C-alpha positions, 0 to 999 in steps of 0.5 A: 288396610289396603282399603284404607290406602285405596280410599285415601289415594282417591280422596286425594285430590293430587291422586285423583288428578293423576289417575284421570291423566293415566285415563286419558293416556290410555285411550288415546293409545288404544285409539291409536293402536286400532288405526293402525291396524285398520290401515295396515289391513285396508292396505292389505286388501287394496293390495289384493283387489289391485292383484286380482283386477290385474290378473283378471285385466291380463287373462284374454277373453273366453280364456280360462283354466283349471286353476283360475277362481270360480266367480264369487257369484256365478250366473245361470243361463235358464232356457225355455222352449215353447214347441209345436214341431220340436224346432225350439226344442232342438235350437234350445238343445244346441243352446245348452251344449253351447253353454255346457261347452263353455263351463255355463251353468245352464238349466232347460225346461218346456213351457208347458211344465212350467208355472211362471207365478213359480218360476218367474216370480221366484226362481228367475228373479235371482240376479245371477239369473238369465232367462233366454225363450225360445218361441215358435209362433203357431196359427193366427200367430198364436203361441204353441199349445205347449206355451198356451198358459205360459204365455196367457198368465204374462198377458193377463198379468201385464194388462190387469191393473191389480197386477203391479207393473214391478211384479218382474223387476229381478228378471233379466231375459232374451227371447227368440222368435220363430216364425215364418215371414209369409204370414205377414203381420202374425210373423214371429207375433208370439215371440214379439208379444211374450217380449213386449208383455215381459217387458211391460212388468219390467223384465229387463232384456239383456240382449235384444229380441231376435226373429228367425225366418223359415222363409228362405228367400226373405231370411237375412241369413238363408233360412231359420237354421242360419237365422239362429246359428247367427243369433246363438254365435252373437249371443255367445259372444255378447253374453256368455262372458258375463254368466262365466264373470268375466264381465259385469251384468252392468256392461251389457246393454240393449245396444250391444252388437249394434241391435237397439231394439225399436219401439215395437220390439221388432228386434231391428235398429232404431234406424230401421224400426221394423214398424210392427203392423199389430198396432195397438187398438185404442177405444173410440169414444163414440158422440156420447161420450164426447158430449158426456165430456162436454157436460163435465165440463159445463160443471167446472171439470175438463173433458175426456181425452185420450190424447192429454191436454188441449191447447187453447188455440184448439179449444173452439175446435174441440167444444164445437166437436162435442156440440156437434155430437151432442146434436148427433146423439139427441138426432139418433135417439128421436130416429130410435125412439120413433121406429127409424132407426135400430139402435147401436150397439154397445160395443164397438168393434175396436172396444170389443178388440181392446176388452178382449186384449184386457182378458174379458170375453165379450158376451152380445153386445153388452155383456162380459165375463172374465176370470178373477185371479183369485179363482185361479189362485183357489184352483191351485189351493192357493187361498180365496178372495176377501168374499170366502174370508167374510161370506163362505163363497168358494172363489174357485166357483165364482163368475165375475160378470156384468150385464151393461160394460155401460157406466154413469161414473168415471171413478179415478181408480177404476181398473178399466181407465175408463175405456168402457162406455159411459151414459145415463140412460139405457139407449142401445141395442139390448139382448135378452137375459137368457142370452146373457147367462148363457154366453157368460157361463158357456165363456166362464167354462172355457177359461176354466177348462183351459186351466187343465194341465196348469201346473198346481191345479187341484183336479177336483176343484177344477172340476168344480170350478167348470160349474160355477155357484156364485156369480159377482155382478160386478166386473166392469160398468154397471149392472143395475143399468141393464133393463132387464137385471131382474130377468137375470137375477131371477136365471141365476137363482133357477141354477141356485147360483147365488147373486153378489150385485154391486151399484154406484149408487147412481139408480135409487128406483133400479135399486127399489124395484130390484129383486132379493138378491143374495147381497147388495152392494153400494159404493160409497166412495165419499161422504160429501158432495165435493169428495164424491164429485172428485173421486166418482166424477159422476155424469149425472148432474144431480148426482148427489141427491141420486147417491143419498136415495140411493142408500135411502133404497138400500134401508128399504131391502129385506135382505143382505146389505153392503156399503162398500168403501173404497180408501183413496189416501188424502182424498177421503180417510178424514171423513169419518163423521160425515162416513157415519152420517151416511151409515144411519141413512142407509142402515147396512148390514155390512160395511167393507172397507178396503184399501183403493188398488193402484191401477197404473198410470192413466191420462184419465186419472192422477191417483199414484202410489202415495194415494195406496194405504197401508194394511195397518193404515187401513185397520186403524181407520176402521177401527176409529170409525166403527167407534163412531157407530155403536150399533156396529163391530169390527168383524173379520178382515182378509189382509191379503187384499186389504180390506177390513169387514164392520158388521152390524151387532145383530150378527154377533149371535150367541157370542160369535160371528155370523157374517157366512152365508148358508146359501142352501137356506138362501136358495129354500127362501128365494124359492118360496118367494118366488113360488109366492110372487114375493109374499112370503118375504125373508131378511138377512138373518134367515140365511147366516152361518157361523164365521170360522175363527180364522176369519175373525179379526184378531186371528193370527190367519189375518183372514187366510184359511188354514186348509188352503196351502199358503204361498210367500213371494220370494220378494213381498214388494211385488205382490199383487193387490186384491181385487 
């Protein structure tokens, strides 16, 4: 019966109207009640906030009682010292004592025990941590031995284009540098450099650089001890209120205390800039470079300039200078050919200094070697590069070198921003291959040796790293330009060192005459003439025929060959069909597709972060590209390098990919080849090895070796790009 009444009530028009009216009234009542409660709660919060603000404002600076509430996010002071005679350590202990007496949370650390890859990029990126570096300067302006590794890591990271310049964006710091002004240009140089390098990596100085002078006669306050005491008093007055929560960090600016740091980081006010005599050395363009610029302009390009744009009024002067330089170069070449003059060296003193500053070890007059960051990573058990994933090299035993720092291209994504020489033929003084190899091995050994005692380095791998088993002939420049490249390759093989040689596809005859190498790369940065000119900016007028001929020469090689594609978003990512047609010309065994690495701002390149594709975008490109190649398939990936490998299906053997290399077998084959004067040939399939499951596309490891210890940065957005 109740059911019937309800059905009747709901079915009656009058009852239905009353029901809807009641529902609306109830909704309005609930809404008004909610707003009243919210307003009451907000008034209570505002009252509490006003009382808190009043009490904090009324409290005198630096005063505190046991009943005062602790700040919601207390700051921590981290004190790092690098010392040779113990002075910096003594100062650090004084700072710690002062901080502890003021109730500041503080830690102290010797730089010899600090790994910047962990300490700075992880612990010190906390927004409530302020770092203080007390660093002395040792012989020749270098840091003390205990701080050498720490400073070298910061220096290399600040100059390495593969490292994002926002790496230390979360770090807040200051530096007190110790030195002796009698040493002139080396005065406090270690501390000055550390200050500048940290700023280049986007670390924020919350207090200016201050210099302590051991020279009593020249010191502003009567000696090193007094300089430190004055700095300590100033630092306590300006920074400690932030550390104990009495002031906001935003209130602390470099101009506090009237010590606005000048541009050179010398620590003096803008009106009295120290004008450091340590000027940055720029590459001095040779006559050849200027002539190359003139040739480029004749084709519609623009001349290279290290000072930016050229005014129209000055164009005539510039062109006249270029023509004069070109004429001078031709005259010099004629004298060299006639034996009247010795060829000049490729590496000028200014260039040598610039490359050394960037972390290179210059070998002889035209070669160089540098340690790759993946070598450092694998020394510490943190994983290898994409060549470890794709081809099974041991990254900690890989030597990255080049016999020619010169190049015939000026690619927009060049890691070195074109500080290396350029040219279309070899016209420099030449070192013999034995000298280059010995110099490269010695330099590599010294660089690896310096990792002894570095936190995290595995002793077994350190010992192995001193004896390289792989050589990446890439680095910078065009290695195939070196006239004795075959001799160098043969010497490497005699030492059972594998060879991975990269060429920019502008020297087809050199490719044809090249002896077998373990793996031969050709950079295929674009698929059309216009795009190639835009991206690689070659010096040769006939660059496109040379490019096509180089690909055809690659197809004639019997050993492993690779196309290396660098994807530049909005530049060459829409040329799938054209790329596919190029594959038929070279028939490479493998195709590496890698997203471009942003190298930072440069006057020689318009490349920006917008042009860097995400890994998923690279994957999408590769999958679509592979679908156009019936004889190829996607085989491997290395997410950390933003790199994917397409392999010819002939390497899919017995249901498994065989992209890895049997290096022992290769050296046996190359030995037989040499012994038979090239009569006993071999092919890429003769020295293959199965790829591990973790390296194959689709595996959850995404190319990371599970035997390594994976290390995650606290902020993944600050990770370092691949090499």
